C-alpha atoms as one frame of an Amber mdcrd trajectory, in Angstrom:
protein
   0.023   0.222   0.591   2.885   2.377   1.244   4.372   2.052  -2.005   1.469
   2.216  -4.433   1.252   5.837  -2.487   4.768   6.761  -3.182   4.780   5.457
  -6.584   0.950   7.639  -7.301   3.168  10.832  -5.906   6.030  10.251  -7.710
   3.804  10.118 -10.868   2.015  13.002  -9.837   4.476  15.300  -9.437   6.102
  14.050 -12.612   3.995  16.226 -14.753   5.106  19.501 -16.464   2.530  22.291
 -16.496   1.196  23.059 -19.745   1.275  26.924 -20.662   0.214  29.495 -18.437
  -3.061  30.455 -19.674  -5.184  33.686 -18.511  -7.419  31.381 -16.707  -4.757
  30.269 -14.391  -3.360  33.582 -13.857  -7.177  34.671 -13.119  -6.735  31.678
 -10.772  -3.742  32.722  -9.169  -4.601  36.928  -8.632  -7.905  35.897  -6.958
  -5.862  33.549  -4.757  -3.642  36.093  -3.898  -6.681  39.035  -3.500  -8.842
  36.267  -0.906  -5.013  36.255   0.664  -4.829  39.492   1.564  -8.515  40.124
   2.627  -7.353  37.439   4.703  -4.343  38.924   6.016  -2.429  35.519   4.774
   1.244  36.374   4.364   2.165  32.765   3.122  -1.255  32.335   0.834   0.240
  35.595  -1.411   4.191  34.018  -1.284   2.760  30.592  -2.334   3.400  32.080
  -6.049   6.428  33.701  -5.468   9.878  31.885  -6.081  11.725  32.871  -2.589
  15.046  32.014  -4.242  17.784  35.303  -3.468  17.830  36.585  -7.309  13.559
  36.860  -6.690  13.074  40.552  -7.003   9.477  41.984  -7.251   9.876  45.929
  -7.402  13.624  45.746  -6.280  12.724  44.057  -3.507  13.863  40.733  -2.123
  10.712  37.705  -0.582  11.901  38.220   2.547  11.339  41.842   2.374   7.916
  41.474   0.624   6.892  38.684   3.069   8.150  41.338   6.302   6.339  44.522
   4.247   3.090  42.552   4.288   3.065  41.624   8.021   3.664  44.871   9.117
   1.369  45.939   6.460  -1.542  43.459   7.437  -1.211  44.145  11.408  -1.926
  47.731  10.749  -4.629  47.336   8.203  -8.603  47.126   8.393 -10.295  45.586
   5.973  -8.369  45.281   3.081  -9.721  45.713  -0.557  -7.450  44.273  -3.328
  -8.858  44.376  -7.048  -7.080  43.731 -10.515  -8.429  44.641 -13.869  -7.558
  44.974 -17.503  -5.342  41.193 -17.681  -3.053  39.981 -20.012  -0.389  36.450
 -20.285   1.961  36.268 -22.715   2.981  32.566 -22.379   6.187  30.290 -23.536
   6.184  26.886 -22.398   9.160  27.765 -19.584   8.381  31.602 -19.263   5.433
  33.887 -18.472   4.288  37.381 -18.300   1.266  38.970 -16.619   0.081  42.300
 -16.597  -2.809  43.559 -14.837  -3.293  47.283 -13.117  -3.831  46.829  -9.169
  -5.754  48.882  -6.415  -5.227  48.068  -3.174  -7.578  49.969  -0.047  -7.245
  49.852   3.443 -10.730  49.989   5.594  -8.829  51.698   8.148  -8.454  54.912
   6.028 -10.468  57.589   7.382 -11.115  58.764   3.519 -11.526  56.650   0.438
  -7.790  56.969  -0.459  -6.141  53.967  -2.284  -3.445  52.865  -0.555  -1.882
  51.226  -3.447  -2.030  51.549  -7.532  -0.488  50.783 -10.420   0.191  48.488
 -13.688   2.113  45.286 -12.687   3.991  43.187 -14.822   5.073  39.569 -13.710
   7.749  37.127 -15.234   6.293  33.708 -13.745   8.771  30.561 -14.480   8.705
  26.788 -14.330  10.773  26.000 -11.355  10.980  22.329  -9.338   9.206  22.443
  -6.523   9.866  19.916  -3.243   6.659  17.428  -3.061   6.460  14.781  -0.116
   8.464  15.659   2.405  11.386  16.857  -0.361  11.113  13.036  -1.882   9.925
  14.385  -5.255   9.788  17.437  -6.991   7.258  18.864  -9.475   7.985  21.434
 -12.115   5.710  24.652 -11.061   5.377  28.026 -12.189   6.433  30.903  -9.805
   6.813  34.288  -9.901  10.577  35.323 -10.513  10.226  39.130 -11.052   7.948
  41.799 -10.711   7.990  45.231 -11.478   5.409  48.457 -11.191   4.563  51.609
 -12.403   2.946  52.509  -8.703   4.539  53.423  -5.512   8.096  51.921  -4.523
   7.098  48.961  -2.344   9.426  49.797   0.435   6.730  52.602   1.820   4.353
  50.409   1.109   1.314  50.566   4.053   3.403  53.438   6.069
């Protein structure tokens, strides 16, 4: 029984993801939007490759994790929305473009905390599965740029 489970796990993790589609990008962004609303840092970070060369608007994944945790501690109800989603996809690299607006419910005005156009570069990377026994190829965000304010002051 255990051997069958391990064999199934191995073959499940070996499947290569197809090219990244607009519906996949929308599901990813919807999950990240829900994670913002729930103030769930890990729900956002699960899509980001946490290697040392990953940069999102000039900051590392570790810096982004700390920035989000700080923002979530200080924020009221968070409303994050995206629009104008476009995906340019290849077999190993994908570019996801969209506009984003983030509002903090604690604000005494209808001010927007963050707005801008975002471009995410996603790549298929090996991700450990079953406690590192197997690896699967999954899409992860490796770079990101925005026309919005610099992220180092987000949430202040």
